[in-house]
FIKOLZA-1660 file (N, C-alpha, C; in steps of 0.1 Angstrom, whole numbers, plus 5000, padded with zeros to 4 digits):
% residues 185
   i   px   py   pz ch aa at
   1 5009 4987 4999  A  M  N
   1 5001 4999 4999  A  M CA
   1 5007 5014 5000  A  M  C
   2 5005 5023 4991  A  R  N
   2 5011 5035 4993  A  R CA
   2 5013 5043 5003  A  R  C
   3 5020 5053 5006  A  P  N
   3 5018 5062 5020  A  P CA
   3 5006 5069 5019  A  P  C
   4 5000 5070 5028  A  P  N
   4 4987 5080 5029  A  P CA
   4 4987 5092 5024  A  P  C
   5 4997 5099 5024  A  T  N
   5 4997 5113 5016  A  T CA
   5 4994 5112 5002  A  T  C
   6 5002 5104 4998  A  S  N
   6 5001 5102 4980  A  S CA
   6 4988 5096 4977  A  S  C
   7 4983 5084 4985  A  L  N
   7 4968 5080 4984  A  L CA
   7 4958 5093 4984  A  L  C
   8 4961 5102 4994  A  K  N
   8 4952 5115 4996  A  K CA
   8 4952 5121 4984  A  K  C
   9 4961 5125 4980  A  K  N
   9 4965 5136 4968  A  K CA
   9 4958 5127 4954  A  K  C
  10 4961 5116 4953  A  E  N
  10 4956 5110 4941  A  E CA
  10 4940 5111 4943  A  E  C
  11 4936 5106 4956  A  F  N
  11 4920 5107 4959  A  F CA
  11 4914 5119 4953  A  F  C
  12 4922 5130 4960  A  L  N
  12 4915 5144 4959  A  L CA
  12 4914 5148 4945  A  L  C
  13 4927 5147 4938  A  K  N
  13 4928 5149 4924  A  K CA
  13 4918 5143 4916  A  K  C
  14 4915 5130 4918  A  K  N
  14 4903 5123 4907  A  K CA
  14 4888 5126 4916  A  K  C
  15 4887 5130 4925  A  W  N
  15 4875 5133 4931  A  W CA
  15 4871 5147 4926  A  W  C
  16 4881 5158 4927  A  I  N
  16 4875 5170 4920  A  I CA
  16 4871 5169 4906  A  I  C
  17 4881 5160 4898  A  M  N
  17 4877 5159 4884  A  M CA
  17 4863 5153 4884  A  M  C
  18 4861 5143 4891  A  G  N
  18 4845 5137 4892  A  G CA
  18 4836 5146 4895  A  G  C
  19 4837 5155 4905  A  L  N
  19 4828 5164 4908  A  L CA
  19 4825 5176 4898  A  L  C
  20 4836 5178 4892  A  Q  N
  20 4836 5189 4885  A  Q CA
  20 4828 5184 4869  A  Q  C
  21 4831 5175 4866  A  L  N
  21 4821 5166 4857  A  L CA
  21 4806 5165 4857  A  L  C
  22 4806 5162 4873  A  C  N
  22 4791 5161 4878  A  C CA
  22 4785 5174 4877  A  C  C
  23 4792 5185 4881  A  S  N
  23 4785 5200 4879  A  S CA
  23 4783 5205 4868  A  S  C
  24 4793 5203 4857  A  S  N
  24 4789 5206 4844  A  S CA
  24 4781 5200 4838  A  S  C
  25 4779 5187 4840  A  S  N
  25 4769 5180 4832  A  S CA
  25 4754 5181 4835  A  S  C
  26 4751 5187 4846  A  K  N
  26 4737 5189 4849  A  K CA
  26 4738 5203 4860  A  K  C
  27 4733 5213 4855  A  K  N
  27 4735 5223 4865  A  K CA
  27 4724 5224 4875  A  K  C
  28 4712 5221 4875  A  E  N
  28 4701 5221 4885  A  E CA
  28 4701 5208 4888  A  E  C
  29 4705 5203 4903  A  M  N
  29 4705 5189 4906  A  M CA
  29 4699 5190 4921  A  M  C
  30 4689 5181 4925  A  S  N
  30 4684 5180 4934  A  S CA
  30 4690 5176 4947  A  S  C
  31 4688 5180 4960  A  F  N
  31 4699 5174 4970  A  F CA
  31 4701 5158 4970  A  F  C
  32 4693 5149 4969  A  L  N
  32 4694 5137 4966  A  L CA
  32 4706 5132 4953  A  L  C
  33 4704 5139 4943  A  E  N
  33 4712 5139 4930  A  E CA
  33 4725 5143 4933  A  E  C
  34 4725 5153 4939  A  R  N
  34 4740 5158 4947  A  R CA
  34 4749 5148 4952  A  R  C
  35 4739 5142 4962  A  K  N
  35 4743 5135 4973  A  K CA
  35 4751 5122 4963  A  K  C
  36 4742 5116 4958  A  K  N
  36 4746 5104 4949  A  K CA
  36 4757 5108 4940  A  K  C
  37 4760 5119 4933  A  A  N
  37 4770 5121 4925  A  A CA
  37 4782 5124 4934  A  A  C
  38 4781 5130 4944  A  I  N
  38 4793 5129 4954  A  I CA
  38 4797 5116 4959  A  I  C
  39 4789 5109 4961  A  K  N
  39 4792 5096 4970  A  K CA
  39 4800 5085 4954  A  K  C
  40 4793 5089 4943  A  L  N
  40 4798 5079 4931  A  L CA
  40 4810 5085 4929  A  L  C
  41 4812 5097 4925  A  S  N
  41 4827 5103 4923  A  S CA
  41 4836 5100 4932  A  S  C
  42 4832 5099 4947  A  A  N
  42 4844 5096 4957  A  A CA
  42 4844 5079 4959  A  A  C
  43 4836 5073 4955  A  D  N
  43 4839 5061 4956  A  D CA
  43 4847 5055 4944  A  D  C
  44 4843 5059 4932  A  V  N
  44 4852 5056 4920  A  V CA
  44 4864 5065 4918  A  V  C
  45 4866 5074 4928  A  A  N
  45 4880 5083 4927  A  A CA
  45 4887 5074 4938  A  A  C
  46 4880 5068 4950  A  M  N
  46 4891 5059 4958  A  M CA
  46 4895 5049 4953  A  M  C
  47 4886 5040 4944  A  A  N
  47 4891 5029 4938  A  A CA
  47 4900 5031 4927  A  A  C
  48 4898 5043 4922  A  S  N
  48 4908 5046 4911  A  S CA
  48 4922 5047 4919  A  S  C
  49 4922 5053 4928  A  A  N
  49 4935 5059 4937  A  A CA
  49 4943 5046 4940  A  A  C
  50 4935 5037 4943  A  R  N
  50 4942 5021 4946  A  R CA
  50 4944 5013 4936  A  R  C
  51 4942 5020 4924  A  N  N
  51 4946 5012 4908  A  N CA
  51 4939 4998 4905  A  N  C
  52 4926 4998 4915  A  A  N
  52 4921 4986 4915  A  A CA
  52 4929 4974 4915  A  A  C
  53 4937 4977 4926  A  T  N
  53 4947 4966 4929  A  T CA
  53 4940 4956 4941  A  T  C
  54 4927 4959 4950  A  T  N
  54 4922 4952 4957  A  T CA
  54 4908 4948 4952  A  T  C
  55 4900 4938 4957  A  R  N
  55 4889 4935 4954  A  R CA
  55 4876 4944 4959  A  R  C
  56 4879 4949 4968  A  W  N
  56 4866 4962 4969  A  W CA
  56 4867 4972 4959  A  W  C
  57 4880 4975 4956  A  S  N
  57 4881 4987 4946  A  S CA
  57 4873 4981 4933  A  S  C
  58 4878 4971 4930  A  R  N
  58 4873 4965 4918  A  R CA
  58 4857 4964 4919  A  R  C
  59 4854 4960 4928  A  A  N
  59 4841 4957 4930  A  A CA
  59 4830 4971 4931  A  A  C
  60 4836 4983 4936  A  L  N
  60 4832 4995 4934  A  L CA
  60 4831 4998 4921  A  L  C
  61 4843 4997 4913  A  I  N
  61 4843 5001 4898  A  I CA
  61 4834 4995 4889  A  I  C
  62 4832 4981 4893  A  S  N
  62 4824 4971 4886  A  S CA
  62 4809 4976 4888  A  S  C
  63 4804 4981 4904  A  N  N
  63 4790 4983 4907  A  N CA
  63 4787 5000 4900  A  N  C
  64 4797 5006 4898  A  A  N
  64 4795 5020 4892  A  A CA
  64 4794 5019 4878  A  A  C
  65 4802 5009 4872  A  S  N
  65 4802 5008 4856  A  S CA
  65 4786 5001 4853  A  S  C
  66 4781 4994 4861  A  K  N
  66 4771 4987 4855  A  K CA
  66 4757 4997 4852  A  K  C
  67 4756 5011 4859  A  D  N
  67 4744 5019 4855  A  D CA
  67 4750 5027 4845  A  D  C
  68 4742 5027 4834  A  D  N
  68 4748 5036 4818  A  D CA
  68 4750 5049 4821  A  D  C
  69 4742 5058 4832  A  S  N
  69 4742 5072 4834  A  S CA
  69 4756 5074 4840  A  S  C
  70 4762 5062 4849  A  N  N
  70 4775 5065 4854  A  N CA
  70 4786 5060 4845  A  N  C
  71 4785 5058 4833  A  K  N
  71 4799 5053 4825  A  K CA
  71 4808 5063 4822  A  K  C
  72 4802 5076 4821  A  E  N
  72 4811 5088 4814  A  E CA
  72 4819 5092 4826  A  E  C
  73 4813 5092 4838  A  L  N
  73 4818 5098 4850  A  L CA
  73 4829 5088 4852  A  L  C
  74 4829 5073 4853  A  V  N
  74 4837 5061 4857  A  V CA
  74 4848 5065 4846  A  V  C
  75 4846 5064 4834  A  E  N
  75 4857 5066 4822  A  E CA
  75 4866 5078 4828  A  E  C
  76 4859 5090 4830  A  C  N
  76 4866 5101 4831  A  C CA
  76 4876 5101 4845  A  C  C
  77 4871 5094 4853  A  I  N
  77 4879 5095 4865  A  I CA
  77 4890 5085 4863  A  I  C
  78 4886 5072 4859  A  L  N
  78 4898 5063 4857  A  L CA
  78 4906 5066 4846  A  L  C
  79 4904 5076 4838  A  G  N
  79 4915 5080 4827  A  G CA
  79 4919 5070 4820  A  G  C
  80 4929 5068 4811  A  P  N
  80 4932 5058 4802  A  P CA
  80 4933 5046 4805  A  P  C
  81 4934 5040 4816  A  E  N
  81 4934 5027 4821  A  E CA
  81 4919 5022 4824  A  E  C
  82 4911 5030 4820  A  S  N
  82 4896 5025 4824  A  S CA
  82 4894 5011 4817  A  S  C
  83 4894 5010 4804  A  E  N
  83 4891 4999 4801  A  E CA
  83 4897 4984 4808  A  E  C
  84 4910 4988 4811  A  S  N
  84 4918 4976 4816  A  S CA
  84 4911 4973 4829  A  S  C
  85 4907 4983 4838  A  L  N
  85 4904 4983 4849  A  L CA
  85 4889 4978 4850  A  L  C
  86 4882 4982 4843  A  K  N
  86 4866 4978 4840  A  K CA
  86 4867 4963 4838  A  K  C
  87 4878 4959 4829  A  R  N
  87 4877 4946 4827  A  R CA
  87 4880 4936 4837  A  R  C
  88 4887 4941 4845  A  A  N
  88 4893 4934 4857  A  A CA
  88 4882 4935 4868  A  A  C
  89 4875 4943 4867  A  S  N
  89 4863 4945 4876  A  S CA
  89 4849 4935 4874  A  S  C
  90 4850 4935 4859  A  M  N
  90 4838 4926 4854  A  M CA
  90 4843 4912 4856  A  M  C
  91 4856 4908 4855  A  S  N
  91 4859 4893 4858  A  S CA
  91 4859 4888 4873  A  S  C
  92 4859 4901 4882  A  L  N
  92 4854 4897 4895  A  L CA
  92 4842 4895 4896  A  L  C
  93 4832 4902 4889  A  V  N
  93 4817 4898 4890  A  V CA
  93 4815 4885 4887  A  V  C
  94 4823 4879 4874  A  L  N
  94 4820 4865 4870  A  L CA
  94 4825 4852 4882  A  L  C
  95 4836 4856 4886  A  C  N
  95 4841 4849 4896  A  C CA
  95 4832 4851 4907  A  C  C
  96 4826 4859 4915  A  N  N
  96 4818 4860 4925  A  N CA
  96 4804 4850 4920  A  N  C
  97 4799 4849 4910  A  K  N
  97 4790 4843 4907  A  K CA
  97 4793 4830 4909  A  K  C
  98 4805 4823 4902  A  R  N
  98 4808 4809 4905  A  R CA
  98 4811 4808 4919  A  R  C
  99 4818 4814 4928  A  N  N
  99 4819 4809 4941  A  N CA
  99 4808 4812 4948  A  N  C
 100 4799 4821 4946  A  R  N
 100 4783 4818 4951  A  R CA
 100 4777 4803 4949  A  R  C
 101 4780 4800 4937  A  S  N
 101 4773 4788 4938  A  S CA
 101 4778 4776 4943  A  S  C
 102 4792 4776 4946  A  K  N
 102 4800 4767 4951  A  K CA
 102 4796 4766 4968  A  K  C
 103 4793 4781 4971  A  K  N
 103 4791 4782 4987  A  K CA
 103 4777 4778 4989  A  K  C
 104 4768 4777 4979  A  I  N
 104 4753 4773 4983  A  I CA
 104 4752 4755 4982  A  I  C
 105 4761 4751 4972  A  L  N
 105 4763 4736 4974  A  L CA
 105 4770 4731 4988  A  L  C
 106 4781 4740 4991  A  R  N
 106 4785 4736 5003  A  R CA
 106 4778 4737 5013  A  R  C
 107 4770 4748 5016  A  K  N
 107 4755 4751 5026  A  K CA
 107 4747 4738 5024  A  K  C
 108 4741 4734 5014  A  S  N
 108 4734 4724 5013  A  S CA
 108 4739 4710 5019  A  S  C
 109 4753 4709 5018  A  C  N
 109 4760 4698 5025  A  C CA
 109 4759 4695 5036  A  C  C
 110 4764 4710 5044  A  S  N
 110 4767 4711 5057  A  S CA
 110 4754 4709 5065  A  S  C
 111 4740 4715 5057  A  I  N
 111 4730 4712 5068  A  I CA
 111 4726 4697 5068  A  I  C
 112 4728 4690 5058  A  R  N
 112 4726 4678 5061  A  R CA
 112 4734 4671 5074  A  R  C
 113 4748 4674 5074  A  R  N
 113 4753 4672 5083  A  R CA
 113 4750 4674 5099  A  R  C
 114 4746 4687 5097  A  A  N
 114 4741 4695 5109  A  A CA
 114 4728 4686 5113  A  A  C
 115 4720 4681 5107  A  R  N
 115 4708 4677 5110  A  R CA
 115 4710 4662 5119  A  R  C
 116 4721 4657 5114  A  K  N
 116 4723 4643 5119  A  K CA
 116 4730 4643 5136  A  K  C
 117 4737 4657 5136  A  S  N
 117 4745 4659 5149  A  S CA
 117 4738 4669 5159  A  S  C
 118 4723 4671 5155  A  S  N
 118 4717 4681 5163  A  S CA
 118 4719 4684 5176  A  S  C
 119 4719 4673 5182  A  S  N
 119 4721 4671 5197  A  S CA
 119 4735 4676 5202  A  S  C
 120 4745 4677 5194  A  Q  N
 120 4757 4680 5198  A  Q CA
 120 4760 4696 5197  A  Q  C
 121 4751 4702 5187  A  M  N
 121 4754 4716 5185  A  M CA
 121 4750 4725 5195  A  M  C
 122 4749 4719 5208  A  V  N
 122 4744 4727 5220  A  V CA
 122 4754 4734 5226  A  V  C
 123 4767 4728 5221  A  M  N
 123 4781 4730 5228  A  M CA
 123 4786 4743 5226  A  M  C
 124 4794 4748 5235  A  A  N
 124 4798 4763 5234  A  A CA
 124 4805 4765 5223  A  A  C
 125 4814 4754 5216  A  S  N
 125 4822 4756 5204  A  S CA
 125 4811 4760 5191  A  S  C
 126 4799 4752 5193  A  S  N
 126 4794 4756 5180  A  S CA
 126 4787 4769 5180  A  S  C
 127 4783 4774 5194  A  I  N
 127 4777 4787 5196  A  I CA
 127 4785 4800 5191  A  I  C
 128 4802 4794 5195  A  A  N
 128 4811 4804 5192  A  A CA
 128 4812 4806 5178  A  A  C
 129 4810 4793 5171  A  K  N
 129 4812 4793 5157  A  K CA
 129 4800 4800 5147  A  K  C
 130 4790 4798 5155  A  R  N
 130 4780 4803 5149  A  R CA
 130 4779 4821 5148  A  R  C
 131 4785 4825 5161  A  L  N
 131 4786 4840 5163  A  L CA
 131 4797 4844 5155  A  L  C
 132 4808 4837 5151  A  V  N
 132 4817 4842 5144  A  V CA
 132 4814 4840 5130  A  V  C
 133 4808 4832 5126  A  K  N
 133 4799 4833 5113  A  K CA
 133 4791 4843 5109  A  K  C
 134 4783 4848 5119  A  K  N
 134 4771 4857 5118  A  K CA
 134 4778 4869 5116  A  K  C
 135 4790 4870 5124  A  R  N
 135 4797 4885 5125  A  R CA
 135 4808 4887 5111  A  R  C
 136 4812 4874 5107  A  T  N
 136 4818 4872 5093  A  T CA
 136 4810 4879 5081  A  T  C
 137 4796 4872 5083  A  Q  N
 137 4785 4877 5072  A  Q CA
 137 4784 4891 5070  A  Q  C
 138 4784 4897 5082  A  V  N
 138 4779 4910 5087  A  V CA
 138 4789 4917 5077  A  V  C
 139 4803 4914 5080  A  L  N
 139 4816 4921 5074  A  L CA
 139 4816 4918 5060  A  L  C
 140 4812 4908 5055  A  K  N
 140 4811 4907 5040  A  K CA
 140 4802 4914 5034  A  K  C
 141 4788 4919 5041  A  S  N
 141 4783 4927 5035  A  S CA
 141 4785 4943 5036  A  S  C
 142 4796 4945 5043  A  L  N
 142 4798 4958 5046  A  L CA
 142 4808 4962 5035  A  L  C
 143 4819 4952 5031  A  I  N
 143 4828 4954 5024  A  I CA
 143 4826 4952 5008  A  I  C
 144 4827 4962 4999  A  P  N
 144 4825 4961 4987  A  P CA
 144 4831 4948 4981  A  P  C
 145 4824 4936 4975  A  G  N
 145 4829 4925 4967  A  G CA
 145 4832 4914 4978  A  G  C
 146 4827 4918 4989  A  G  N
 146 4833 4911 5005  A  G CA
 146 4824 4896 5002  A  G  C
 147 4815 4896 4994  A  G  N
 147 4808 4882 4994  A  G CA
 147 4813 4871 4990  A  G  C
 148 4823 4872 4981  A  S  N
 148 4832 4862 4976  A  S CA
 148 4844 4858 4983  A  S  C
 149 4847 4865 4993  A  M  N
 149 4862 4864 4997  A  M CA
 149 4863 4854 5012  A  M  C
 150 4874 4847 5008  A  S  N
 150 4878 4835 5022  A  S CA
 150 4877 4847 5033  A  S  C
 151 4877 4840 5046  A  E  N
 151 4878 4848 5060  A  E CA
 151 4893 4855 5060  A  E  C
 152 4901 4849 5054  A  F  N
 152 4916 4858 5054  A  F CA
 152 4915 4867 5045  A  F  C
 153 4913 4866 5032  A  S  N
 153 4912 4877 5024  A  S CA
 153 4905 4887 5028  A  S  C
 154 4893 4883 5033  A  L  N
 154 4883 4894 5042  A  L CA
 154 4891 4904 5048  A  L  C
 155 4897 4898 5061  A  I  N
 155 4903 4907 5068  A  I CA
 155 4913 4915 5062  A  I  C
 156 4921 4910 5054  A  E  N
 156 4934 4917 5045  A  E CA
 156 4924 4932 5040  A  E  C
 157 4912 4924 5030  A  E  N
 157 4905 4937 5024  A  E CA
 157 4902 4947 5033  A  E  C
 158 4893 4944 5045  A  T  N
 158 4889 4950 5054  A  T CA
 158 4897 4962 5057  A  T  C
 159 4910 4957 5064  A  L  N
 159 4922 4967 5068  A  L CA
 159 4923 4976 5057  A  L  C
 160 4925 4972 5046  A  D  N
 160 4928 4982 5035  A  D CA
 160 4918 4990 5031  A  D  C
 161 4904 4986 5030  A  Y  N
 161 4893 4994 5029  A  Y CA
 161 4892 5004 5041  A  Y  C
 162 4892 5001 5053  A  I  N
 162 4892 5010 5063  A  I CA
 162 4903 5023 5063  A  I  C
 163 4915 5020 5059  A  L  N
 163 4925 5029 5056  A  L CA
 163 4922 5036 5046  A  L  C
 164 4915 5033 5035  A  S  N
 164 4914 5040 5024  A  S CA
 164 4902 5050 5028  A  S  C
 165 4892 5043 5035  A  L  N
 165 4882 5051 5038  A  L CA
 165 4883 5063 5049  A  L  C
 166 4896 5062 5057  A  R  N
 166 4900 5069 5067  A  R CA
 166 4908 5082 5059  A  R  C
 167 4915 5078 5047  A  A  N
 167 4921 5087 5039  A  A CA
 167 4909 5096 5033  A  A  C
 168 4900 5090 5028  A  Q  N
 168 4888 5095 5022  A  Q CA
 168 4882 5107 5031  A  Q  C
 169 4877 5103 5042  A  V  N
 169 4873 5109 5054  A  V CA
 169 4881 5124 5057  A  V  C
 170 4895 5121 5057  A  D  N
 170 4905 5131 5060  A  D CA
 170 4905 5144 5049  A  D  C
 171 4905 5139 5037  A  V  N
 171 4905 5148 5026  A  V CA
 171 4891 5153 5026  A  V  C
 172 4880 5147 5028  A  M  N
 172 4866 5155 5028  A  M CA
 172 4868 5167 5041  A  M  C
 173 4871 5162 5052  A  R  N
 173 4872 5170 5063  A  R CA
 173 4880 5185 5059  A  R  C
 174 4893 5183 5056  A  H  N
 174 4900 5192 5052  A  H CA
 174 4895 5202 5041  A  H  C
 175 4890 5198 5030  A  L  N
 175 4882 5203 5019  A  L CA
 175 4872 5210 5026  A  L  C
 176 4863 5206 5036  A  A  N
 176 4851 5211 5042  A  A CA
 176 4855 5223 5050  A  A  C
 177 4868 5222 5058  A  N  N
 177 4874 5232 5065  A  N CA
 177 4878 5242 5058  A  N  C
 178 4886 5239 5046  A  A  N
 178 4891 5250 5039  A  A CA
 178 4880 5261 5031  A  A  C
 179 4869 5251 5027  A  T  N
 179 4857 5261 5022  A  T CA
 179 4850 5268 5034  A  T  C
 180 4850 5265 5044  A  E  N
 180 4845 5270 5054  A  E CA
 180 4853 5287 5057  A  E  C
 181 4866 5282 5057  A  L  N
 181 4874 5293 5061  A  L CA
 181 4874 5303 5047  A  L  C
 182 4872 5301 5034  A  L  N
 182 4870 5310 5026  A  L CA
 182 4853 5314 5024  A  L  C
 183 4847 5309 5030  A  N  N
 183 4832 5316 5028  A  N CA
 183 4832 5325 5041  A  N  C
 184 4843 5324 5053  A  R  N
 184 4841 5337 5062  A  R CA
 184 4847 5347 5057  A  R  C
 185 4855 5348 5046  A  K  N
 185 4864 5360 5045  A  K CA
 185 4859 5368 5035  A  K  C
% end
């Protein structure tokens, strides 16, 4: 992972580019449209700043590229490497579908085994396992592209995603503070 300052600079540059494109394409925006444009450009800018090297960044690009109205913004923020990044992101979607099918098959097999030993499932270890599994599912739902990750890669991606979100919040906070100072003068 690159140093936080260069990640923040790259994010800020691409985010501002996305915001400018959004504001120039549509002069009159409702509050919800503006909110969606800010979130979309921030997500794509952060994924682009990470060069789509992580699953969560590829998942964000893939989700943003699905909607036809977002394609111009995504291509503008990603720049010349947009096609290769989108291709990598789309391959992630296909991989997710295969993994999901395997998981469904595994779950159906484990349900049969669980029925056989239902009296033994009351033990403390099984309760702990269920709790960990439930929390892992929640974590998978929070991380973009997390549904297809193993537990180890999920932890790794989560750490990277949190660091990226922290950098994103820092940049947004500094920008808001700078804007507030300019408005006072």
